[in-house]
C-alpha positions in Angstrom: 91.4 24.3 73.5 92.5 22.4 75.8 91.3 23.7 78.3 87.5 23.3 76.4 88.1 19.5 76.2 89.0 19.1 80.2 85.0 21.3 80.9 84.2 19.0 78.6 85.3 15.9 80.3 84.3 17.1 83.6 81.1 17.8 82.5 80.7 14.2 81.2 81.8 12.6 84.6 79.2 14.7 86.7 76.2 13.2 84.0 77.3 9.6 84.6 78.8 9.4 88.1 77.4 11.7 90.4 74.3 11.7 92.4 71.7 14.5 92.3 70.8 16.0 95.4 68.0 15.3 97.2 65.0 16.9 99.3 68.1 16.6 102.3 69.7 19.8 100.8 66.3 22.1 101.2 66.6 25.2 103.2 64.8 25.1 106.9 63.6 28.0 107.4 63.3 29.1 111.1 59.4 30.8 111.4 58.1 32.0 114.8 57.2 29.1 116.3 60.6 27.5 115.4 63.2 29.5 117.5 63.2 32.6 120.6 63.1 35.7 118.2 63.5 38.3 121.2 67.5 37.5 121.0 68.5 38.9 117.8 70.8 38.0 115.8 68.8 33.9 115.7 71.7 32.3 115.9 72.9 29.3 113.6 72.7 25.6 114.7 76.3 24.0 115.5 77.5 22.1 112.2 77.4 18.3 112.5 80.3 16.2 112.0 80.4 13.5 109.9 82.6 9.9 109.9 81.9 8.5 106.1 85.1 9.2 103.8 82.7 9.4 100.4 80.4 12.1 100.2 77.8 10.2 98.4 77.5 8.1 101.6 76.5 11.0 103.8 73.2 12.2 104.2 74.2 16.3 103.8 72.1 18.2 106.5 69.6 20.9 105.8 70.9 24.6 105.3 70.0 27.3 107.6 68.1 30.6 106.4 66.0 33.0 109.0 62.6 33.9 107.7 60.0 36.1 108.1 57.2 34.8 109.2 54.3 33.7 106.4 52.2 36.1 105.1 54.6 38.5 107.0 53.8 41.7 104.8 56.0 44.2 103.2 56.1 47.7 105.0 56.3 50.9 103.4 57.1 53.6 106.2 56.8 57.3 104.8 57.8 60.6 106.1 57.4 64.0 105.4 59.3 67.0 106.8 58.0 69.7 108.2 54.3 70.1 107.5 51.8 70.7 110.0 48.6 69.4 110.2 46.4 71.2 107.9 48.9 70.2 105.1 47.3 67.8 103.7 44.0 68.1 101.4 42.5 64.9 103.8 43.3 67.5 106.8 41.0 70.6 104.9 44.4 72.0 103.3 44.6 74.2 100.6 47.2 71.9 98.8 45.3 68.6 97.1 47.3 65.6 97.7 45.5 62.6 95.5 48.4 59.9 97.5 47.3 60.7 100.5 44.1 60.9 100.1 44.4 57.9 98.5 45.7 55.8 101.3 43.6 57.6 104.0 40.3 56.4 101.4 41.8 52.7 101.2 42.7 52.6 104.9 42.5 54.5 107.8 43.6 58.5 109.2 44.3 59.5 112.2 43.6 63.3 113.8 45.6 62.6 117.0 48.7 61.5 116.4 51.7 63.4 117.1 55.8 63.8 116.9 58.1 65.4 118.6 58.5 69.0 118.6 62.1 69.1 115.6 63.6 66.6 112.5 66.3 64.5 114.4 64.2 63.7 117.6 61.1 63.0 115.7 63.2 59.9 113.0 64.5 58.7 116.3 61.7 57.9 117.7 59.2 57.0 114.9 62.2 54.1 114.2 62.8 53.1 117.4 59.6 53.2 118.9 61.7 55.0 122.2 60.8 58.5 123.6 63.3 60.6 122.2 65.7 61.5 125.0 65.9 58.0 125.4 67.3 57.9 121.6 69.8 60.8 122.9 67.8 62.9 120.2 66.3 65.8 123.0 66.7 67.8 119.9 68.8 67.5 116.2 71.4 66.5 116.4 73.9 69.5 115.3 72.6 71.0 119.0 73.7 67.7 120.8 75.6 68.2 124.6 77.4 66.5 126.5 74.1 65.6 128.7 72.6 61.5 128.5 69.0 62.7 126.5 70.7 65.2 124.3 74.2 63.8 123.2 73.0 62.9 119.6 74.7 59.9 119.7 72.2 57.1 119.2 72.8 54.5 121.9 73.1 50.9 121.4 69.9 49.5 123.5 67.7 51.2 121.2 67.6 49.1 118.3 65.5 50.5 115.8 62.8 48.4 113.7 64.5 48.1 110.9 67.2 46.5 112.5 64.8 43.9 114.0 63.2 43.1 110.8 65.9 42.7 108.5 67.2 40.1 111.5 64.7 38.7 111.3 64.1 37.9 107.2 63.3 40.9 105.9 64.8 42.9 102.6 65.4 46.9 104.1 66.5 50.1 102.6 66.0 53.7 103.2 65.6 56.6 101.1 66.2 60.7 101.5 67.0 62.4 105.0 69.3 60.5 107.2 69.7 63.0 110.2 70.4 61.3 113.0 74.2 60.8 112.6 76.2 62.2 115.3 77.7 65.3 114.0 81.7 64.5 114.6 80.9 61.0 113.3 79.7 62.0 109.6 83.4 61.8 108.3 85.1 58.8 106.4 87.1 57.8 109.6 83.9 57.3 110.9 83.0 55.3 113.1 80.0 54.3 110.7 77.8 52.2 113.9 75.3 55.1 113.6 75.3 55.5 109.7 71.8 53.5 108.2 73.6 51.0 106.7 74.0 50.1 109.9 70.7 51.1 111.5 69.0 48.2 109.9 69.3 49.7 106.2 71.1 46.9 103.5 70.5 50.0 101.4 71.0 53.5 101.7 70.8 56.6 99.5 70.2 59.5 100.5 71.5 62.5 102.8 73.1 62.4 106.3 72.0 65.8 107.9 69.1 68.0 108.1 68.3 69.1 104.9 70.0 69.6 101.5 70.3 71.7 98.2 67.5 69.6 96.1 69.0 70.9 92.6 72.7 70.5 94.1 72.5 68.2 96.7 75.6 65.7 98.7 74.1 62.7 98.8 75.5 59.4 99.6 74.9 55.5 98.3 75.5 53.5 101.9 79.2 55.4 102.5 80.5 56.4 99.3 79.3 60.0 97.8 77.3 60.2 94.8 79.0 61.9 92.2 76.1 64.6 90.7 75.0 63.9 87.3 75.5 66.4 84.3 72.0 67.0 84.1 70.2 70.7 84.2 66.7 69.2 84.9 68.0 67.3 88.0 66.2 67.4 91.0 66.9 64.9 94.5 63.4 64.5 95.2 62.7 62.7 91.4 66.2 60.7 91.5 65.2 59.6 95.2 62.2 58.2 93.8 63.6 56.5 91.0 66.0 54.8 93.2 63.6 53.8 95.5 61.2 52.3 92.7 64.4 50.8 91.3 65.4 48.9 94.7 61.8 47.9 95.5 61.4 45.8 91.9 64.7 44.5 91.8 63.9 42.8 95.3 60.9 41.4 94.4 62.2 40.5 91.1 64.9 38.5 93.0 63.1 37.1 95.9 59.2 37.4 95.1 59.1 35.7 98.5 60.6 37.8 100.9 59.2 41.2 102.4 60.8 44.3 102.4 60.9 47.2 104.9 61.4 50.4 102.9 61.7 54.1 104.8 61.0 56.5 102.5 61.9 60.3 103.7 62.0 63.0 101.1 63.7 66.7 102.3 60.4 67.9 101.0 58.7 69.9 102.6 61.9 71.4 104.6 63.7 74.4 103.8 65.3 75.4 101.1 62.1 75.3 99.6 63.8 73.9 96.0 60.6 72.8 93.2 60.5 73.0 89.2 59.1 76.4 88.4 56.5 73.7 85.9 54.6 73.4 89.2 55.3 77.0 90.9 53.5 78.6 88.0 49.9 75.8 89.0 50.1 78.0 91.8 50.4 81.5 90.7 47.3 83.8 92.8 46.1 80.8 95.0 47.4 82.6 98.3 46.8 86.4 97.3 43.4 86.1 99.9 46.6 85.6 102.7 46.7 83.6 105.7 44.3 84.8 108.0 41.5 84.2 105.5 42.8 80.5 104.9 42.7 79.4 107.6 38.9 80.0 108.0 38.3 78.4 105.3 40.3 75.9 105.9 38.6 75.4 109.7 35.8 75.2 107.8 36.9 72.3 105.8 37.8 70.3 108.2 35.2 70.7 110.5 33.0 70.1 107.4 35.1 66.8 106.6 34.8 65.8 110.6 38.0 66.1 111.0 37.8 68.1 114.0 34.7 68.7 116.1 31.9 70.9 115.8 32.1 74.0 117.4 36.6 73.9 117.1 37.8 77.1 117.6 40.5 78.9 115.7 43.2 79.6 117.9 44.5 83.3 118.6 47.6 83.8 115.5 51.2 84.3 117.9 51.7 88.4 118.2 54.3 88.5 116.0 52.6 87.1 113.1 51.2 90.2 111.5 47.5 90.9 110.0 47.3 90.0 106.2 45.9 93.4 105.4 48.2 95.9 107.3 50.5 94.4 105.1 52.0 96.5 102.2 51.9 95.7 98.9 55.6 94.6 98.2 55.5 92.3 101.6 52.1 90.8 100.0 53.7 90.3 96.7 57.0 88.4 98.4 55.0 86.5 100.8 52.5 84.8 98.8 55.6 83.8 96.3 56.8 82.2 99.3 53.8 80.3 99.7 53.0 79.4 95.8 56.3 77.9 95.8 55.8 75.8 99.2 52.4 75.0 98.0 54.0 73.5 94.7 57.0 71.6 96.5 53.5 70.2 98.8 52.2 69.2 95.6 55.8 67.8 93.8 56.1 65.5 97.4 52.9 64.3 96.7 53.1 63.5 93.1 56.3 61.5 93.4 55.0 59.8 96.6 52.9 58.7 94.3 54.6 57.4 91.8 56.4 54.6 94.7 53.1 53.7 95.5 52.3 53.0 92.0 55.6 50.8 91.8 53.8 48.6 94.3 50.5 48.2 92.2 52.8 47.6 89.8 54.6 44.5 91.0 51.2 43.0 92.6 52.1 43.8 95.9 49.4 46.5 97.3 47.1 43.7 99.1 50.1 42.9 101.6 51.7 46.2 101.5 51.3 48.3 104.8 51.9 51.6 103.7 52.0 53.9 106.8 52.1 57.7 105.8 53.1 60.1 108.4 52.5 63.7 106.6 54.9 65.6 109.3 57.4 64.8 111.3 56.6 68.0 112.9 54.4 70.9 112.1 54.9 73.4 109.6 58.5 75.3 110.6 58.4 79.0 111.1 61.7 79.3 111.2 61.8 81.6 107.9 60.7 84.4 110.9 58.0 87.3 109.5 59.8 88.2 106.7 61.0 84.6 105.5 64.3 84.7 103.7 65.9 83.7 100.2 68.4 82.1 102.5 67.9 80.0 105.2 71.4 80.1 106.3 71.0 83.7 107.3 68.5 82.1 109.7 71.5 80.1 111.5 74.2 82.7 111.6 71.4 85.6 113.4 71.1 88.1 110.1 68.2 89.6 109.2 67.0 90.0 105.1 65.0 92.6 104.1 61.7 92.5 101.9 63.0 94.8 99.5 66.6 92.7 98.7 64.3 89.5 99.2 62.0 91.5 96.4 65.2 91.4 93.8 65.7 87.8 93.8 61.3 86.8 94.4 61.5 85.7 90.5 64.2 83.2 91.1 62.5 81.8 94.0 62.7 78.0 95.1 65.0 77.5 91.9 69.0 77.3 92.2 70.0 80.6 92.8 67.8 80.8 96.1 67.9 78.4 99.2 64.5 79.9 100.4 62.0 80.1 103.6 59.1 81.3 103.7 57.2 83.7 106.1 56.1 82.4 110.2 52.4 83.4 108.9 52.1 80.6 106.7 53.5 78.2 108.9 50.8 79.3 111.5 48.3 78.6 108.3 49.2 75.1 107.5 49.6 74.5 111.5 45.4 75.1 111.2 43.7 75.5 113.8 46.6 75.8 116.2 48.4 78.4 117.1 51.9 77.4 117.4 54.3 75.6 115.0 57.8 73.6 114.7 59.6 73.6 117.7 57.4 74.3 120.1 56.9 71.3 121.5 54.3 72.1 124.1 51.4 73.4 121.8 50.0 70.6 118.8 50.9 73.2 116.2 54.5 72.0 116.0 53.6 68.1 117.4 50.4 67.3 115.5 50.6 66.1 111.8 48.0 63.9 109.5 48.9 60.6 109.3 47.1 57.4 107.8 47.5 53.7 108.0 46.6 51.6 104.6 47.2 47.7 104.5 44.6 46.0 102.4 44.9 42.3 104.1 44.6 43.5 107.2 42.7 46.5 107.7 38.6 45.9 106.6 38.0 50.0 107.5 38.6 51.9 104.5 38.2 55.6 104.7 37.7 55.8 108.9 38.9 58.2 111.4 40.4 56.8 114.1 40.7 59.4 116.9 42.9 58.0 119.7 45.5 59.7 121.3 48.7 58.1 119.5 52.4 59.2 118.6 55.8 58.7 116.4 56.6 56.0 119.0 53.7 54.1 118.2 54.9 53.1 115.2 57.2 50.8 115.7 55.5 48.4 117.9 52.8 48.7 115.7 54.7 47.4 112.4 56.0 44.3 115.3 53.2 43.6 115.9 51.2 43.3 112.7 54.5 41.6 111.2 53.7 38.8 114.4 57.3 39.2 115.7 58.0 39.6 119.2 59.9 43.2 120.6 63.9 41.9 121.1 64.9 41.6 124.1 68.6 41.8 123.6 69.9 42.3 120.2 73.2 41.8 119.2 74.3 40.8 123.4 73.1 44.1 124.4 69.8 44.1 126.7 67.1 46.0 125.1 65.5 49.3 126.6 62.0 48.4 126.2 60.2 50.1 123.7 58.1 53.0 125.2 55.3 53.0 121.9 52.1 51.3 122.2 50.9 49.4 119.2 48.1 50.9 117.4 46.8 47.7 116.0 44.3 47.6 118.2 42.8 50.4 116.1 42.6 49.2 113.5 39.9 47.4 113.2 38.0 49.0 116.1 36.8 52.7 115.9 35.1 52.8 119.2 38.6 50.7 120.7 39.3 52.5 124.4 42.2 54.5 124.0 46.1 52.5 125.4 48.4 55.5 124.6 47.2 57.8 127.7 50.1 59.3 128.8 53.2 61.1 126.6 55.7 64.0 127.7 56.8 66.4 125.3 60.1 68.8 125.4 61.9 70.7 123.1 64.2 73.8 123.8 62.5 74.5 127.1 58.6 74.3 125.5 57.4 71.6 127.2 54.2 69.7 128.1 52.5 66.3 129.6 49.3 64.6 128.1 47.1 62.0 130.8 43.7 60.7 129.9 42.7 63.8 127.8 44.6 66.3 130.1 47.0 68.5 128.9 49.2 70.7 130.7 52.1 73.0 128.7 54.4 76.0 129.0 55.4 78.4 126.2 58.7 78.8 126.9 60.2 80.1 123.8 58.9 80.8 119.8 61.4 80.0 116.7 61.4 83.4 115.7 62.9 84.6 119.0 66.7 84.5 119.8 66.3 84.0 123.7 64.0 82.7 125.9 60.7 84.6 127.5 62.1 83.7 131.0 63.6 81.5 133.2 62.6 77.6 133.2 61.5 78.4 136.7 59.3 81.2 136.4 57.2 79.5 133.0 53.5 80.0 133.5 51.2 76.8 133.1 48.6 76.4 131.5 46.0 73.3 131.3 43.8 72.1 128.8 40.6 69.6 128.7 41.4 68.4 124.8 37.9 66.3 124.7 36.4 69.8 125.0 39.2 72.0 123.3 40.3 70.8 120.2 42.5 73.6 119.2 43.8 74.6 122.9 42.4 77.8 123.4 41.0 78.0 126.7 42.9 77.9 129.1 41.2 75.9 132.4 44.5 76.1 134.7 42.9 78.8 137.3 39.6 76.2 137.8 41.7 72.9 138.2 44.8 74.1 139.6 45.1 70.7 141.3 44.9 68.7 138.5 47.7 71.3 136.8 49.7 70.5 140.4 49.3 67.0 140.0 50.6 66.9 135.3 53.2 69.0 136.7 54.8 66.2 138.5 54.0 63.7 136.6 56.0 65.4 133.8 58.8 65.8 136.0 58.5 61.8 137.2 58.6 61.5 133.1 61.6 63.6 132.3 63.4 62.3 135.0 62.6 58.6 134.0 63.3 59.5 130.5 66.7 61.7 130.6 65.0 65.0 129.8 66.8 66.5 132.9 68.6 68.6 133.0 66.7 71.1 130.2 68.4 72.5 127.8 66.7 75.9 125.9 69.7 77.1 124.0 69.8 76.9 120.8 72.0 78.8 118.3 75.0 78.4 121.3 74.4 74.7 121.0 75.5 74.8 117.0 79.2 75.4 118.6 80.5 72.2 120.0 82.7 73.8 122.6 80.1 75.5 124.0 78.1 72.2 124.5 81.0 69.7 125.3 79.8 67.1 122.6 82.4 65.8 121.0 84.3 67.3 117.9 87.0 65.3 116.5 89.2 68.6 116.1 88.9 69.6 119.5 92.0 71.1 120.6 93.7 71.2 117.2 95.4 74.0 115.6 96.2 72.5 112.3 95.4 70.4 109.7 97.7 68.7 106.8 95.1 67.8 103.5 96.0 67.0 100.0 94.3 67.1 96.6 91.7 64.2 96.2 90.3 64.7 100.0 86.7 66.0 99.5 83.6 65.9 101.2 84.7 66.9 104.3 81.4 68.0 106.4 81.0 71.3 108.5 81.3 69.5 112.0 84.2 67.5 111.1 86.3 70.3 109.6 88.7 72.3 111.8 86.4 76.0 112.6 87.7 78.9 110.7 84.8 81.0 112.1 85.6 84.2 113.9 89.8 83.2 114.2 92.4 84.2 112.4 94.0 82.4 110.4 96.7 80.2 107.6 96.8 78.5 104.7 99.4 77.4 102.9 99.3 75.0 99.5 102.1 73.4 97.9 100.5 73.5 94.5 102.5 72.8 90.7 101.6 74.1 87.6 101.4 71.9 84.8 104.0 72.9 81.7 101.6 74.9 78.5 98.9 74.8 81.3 97.2 78.1 82.5 96.6 77.4 86.1 92.7 77.1 86.8 90.6 75.8 89.2 89.7 75.2 93.2 93.1 74.7 96.1 90.3 74.4 98.1 86.6 75.7 99.2 84.6 75.3 101.9 80.4 76.5 101.7 79.3 77.2 99.0 76.8 79.1 96.9 74.7 80.5 100.3 77.7 81.1 102.1 81.9 79.8 102.0 85.4 80.3 101.2 87.3 79.9 98.5 91.5 79.4 97.9 91.7 79.4 93.9 93.9 80.0 91.0 92.0 81.9 88.3 94.0 82.4 84.9 97.1 82.1 86.4 96.2 84.7 89.4 95.7 83.2 93.0 92.7 84.3 94.9 90.4 84.1 97.7 87.2 84.6 98.1 84.9 85.1 100.7 81.1 84.4 100.1 79.1 86.3 103.1 75.3 84.1 102.8 75.4 84.6 99.2 74.6 88.4 100.2 78.0 89.8 99.6 81.6 88.8 98.3 84.5 89.6 99.3 87.5 88.9 96.9 91.3 89.3 97.6 93.7 88.6 94.7 97.5 88.2 94.1 99.3 90.7 91.9 101.5 88.0 90.7 100.6 85.2 87.4 102.0 81.6 88.3 104.2 80.0 85.5 104.8 76.6 84.8 106.0 75.8 88.1 106.0 74.8 91.8 104.5 77.0 94.3 103.6 77.7 97.7 100.5 79.7 98.5 99.9 81.3 101.8 96.9 83.2 102.3 97.5 84.7 106.0 93.7 86.2 107.3 94.2 88.6 110.6 90.5 88.2 111.9 89.5 91.9 113.8 88.4 90.1 116.4 85.9 92.1 119.4 83.3 89.4 119.1 81.9 87.1 116.5 81.3 88.2 112.7 83.8 90.6 112.3 85.9 91.3 109.6 89.9 90.8 108.7 92.9 91.6 106.9 93.6 89.0 104.3 97.0 88.9 102.8 98.6 86.5 100.3 102.4 85.7 100.1 104.0 83.5 97.0 106.9 81.8 97.8 107.8 83.8 100.7 106.9 86.9 99.5 104.4 89.5 99.6 101.7 88.9 97.1 98.9 90.9 97.8 96.3 92.0 100.5 92.7 92.9 100.7 89.8 93.2 103.5 86.9 91.0 104.1 84.3 93.3 106.2 82.2 90.5 107.4 82.0 86.7 107.8 80.0 84.1 109.8 79.8 83.6 113.3 78.3 80.0 112.7 77.5 77.8 109.7 78.1 78.4 106.0 75.7 74.8 105.7 73.9 72.1 106.5 75.4 69.6 104.1 77.7 71.6 101.7 81.7 70.3 102.2 84.9 71.4 102.7 86.9 70.2 99.4 90.5 69.5 98.1 91.1 70.6 94.6 87.7 70.8 94.0 84.4 72.7 95.0 81.8 69.9 94.9 77.7 70.7 94.9 76.8 75.1 94.5 80.7 76.5 94.1 81.9 79.6 96.3 83.0 81.3 93.4 80.6 81.5 90.8 83.4 82.0 88.0 84.7 79.4 88.8 81.8 76.7 88.5 81.5 73.7 90.7 82.2 69.8 90.6 84.0 69.4 87.1 84.0 73.2 86.0 85.8 73.5 89.6 88.4 70.8 89.3 92.3 72.2 89.9 94.1 71.7 86.5 97.6 71.2 87.8 98.3 69.1 91.7 97.6 69.8 95.4 100.3 67.8 96.9 99.4 69.4 100.1 96.9 72.3 101.7 98.3 72.6 105.8 95.3 75.2 107.5 96.4 76.3 111.1 94.7 78.7 113.1 96.8 81.6 114.8 
């Protein structure tokens, strides 16, 4: 009661004796003309000092706040994964994409927009405006090396456009796939400088690696892992759309005059091709005609729509891609199901993006929101090889899957018990009219994708095609010019590398504008090319399904094309113009030197192992690791590698009174590859899950009663190369308690995002009978687990 009376007295004193704030207290916003925005962050002014004793006699200074330029648009940057030139119905593809069509019809669409040929490089280049090697992203982060241009570690002098906008008064958020964090930094110890929330984004909700299980993803909200909901219908694509829509509406509710920048990057349609059955059912029988006939149909539609010029020829398929007519009935059955699932995934992705864009209309922001819609971070993926695969992890471990084995799983294709990829013939089809696919940095099938821009307030044209050469590095400077912001020359005290890209704004309202981006190099795993003023020189060094390059780099055969007269790159004119070819080859070397492309590293699978290539590894030189319960979410690149080695796992555990011990002691990986030490019905056991294809179980002979135990599992590797087997032996409190053979092990990788967890198995289960998440939680205590290499 005394407290209430005291508050009333204070209120009365305020009513009768305090002066009200005046206009002198208003916020003074920093506008573009008031201050130099090329040096970020914009510094606060020095606060004044006062001589007045009584605040009533002092003039209150204006507060300081950096605001975006007047009328600055919201920006939504959408990036779909692994979908090539013919991936949308706008570009003649077989899957209707009404959301992309709507953006193209209400704005502009580009038929000469290029990316790099794989994920991480495109994403870093897209958001920074610099070439991928300048970002140290010569390849995906998991294959980084010790050489500049390929380290996988974004440098300080390529500040992304998100950070520039954030420091200029924008709210910023990223949803979905990241795949730009140096692999060894994805851990609870950091550093966190290259995590999304230190790369310009106030909000991040998504996954860090190159792919995730859409049914059971390993998701971060900021830097904190997200617990999966107990929802049998959960799918990450829907979840991320819900999160993005909620954030956008919330941001506008609180600060309606503050513009936002959103990066929306679904894992779709990268493998695994995970999609609800209701979508898959819609596509039954739609691909029975096969990829050869459908390529012809797509090209006809592209010509009719004006996407490609009259007379464009269909590039010949790679020799490794079978003629559809030559396939067996079983092959056709499997391959058509693969395409149906992939089409369903495209369908779902377009629908979910449509939900996001509908929300812009609902909050009345459509007129001044610039939507940049990039329908692919590279060409469609052919990493499924000639037959596809039920688990993409077999690709990274060099294990071939057979058609008969995959047919056993055909009815589950796309569901939680598969981790699938489609046959490469479909990738070539979705890249029509080109020959090659993702990874092929020297073919438009690997680097050219559909792109559209809608901005009603800034673009007068509707439904118009733009044909100027444009590149993913042009997006960031376009955003800055549209907003009216300068490119920063210094950020956080670091002088910036100038943007390599050219703003596309000049094309927005001038269909015939002269092309400004006139030179661009391409390089990925030794596949390389150079574009200049309509000429294109290239060399094919290695196909995605080939384990080794076709020839040494110095012996590569170069081709020459005049793209204005040869849209699909089918007429090699190098013999007719040898001097032009030499000129372009020299230009490539000049650009390569300038952009840290050299020395070129054409290795692929060898680069997955850090010790082979000299990239940082927080486990480098260590032979043991001590853990305890509660330590979860350890990514594969930040955990001690037990592959191709002998090892010992020693766990101190406590079995509670009145309980039969159950649950995971420690597990790495999941349903599609991994291992686990666990207790089931009181009996310790060890399972090795070989790619989800074969499982080996070693059980102890002793059942644990309540009490304290030291459980040791000793694995003696056979040796003699990679992926060999070995003998597993159990010891309980120092006494031998069982042994068994493990015939096969995985040589390179268990998963893109499954983790190592103590006391639980997050995401999908290594051991199906134990289960995952809360079902797998150990019902006792685990004071210590020691992992040792022998």
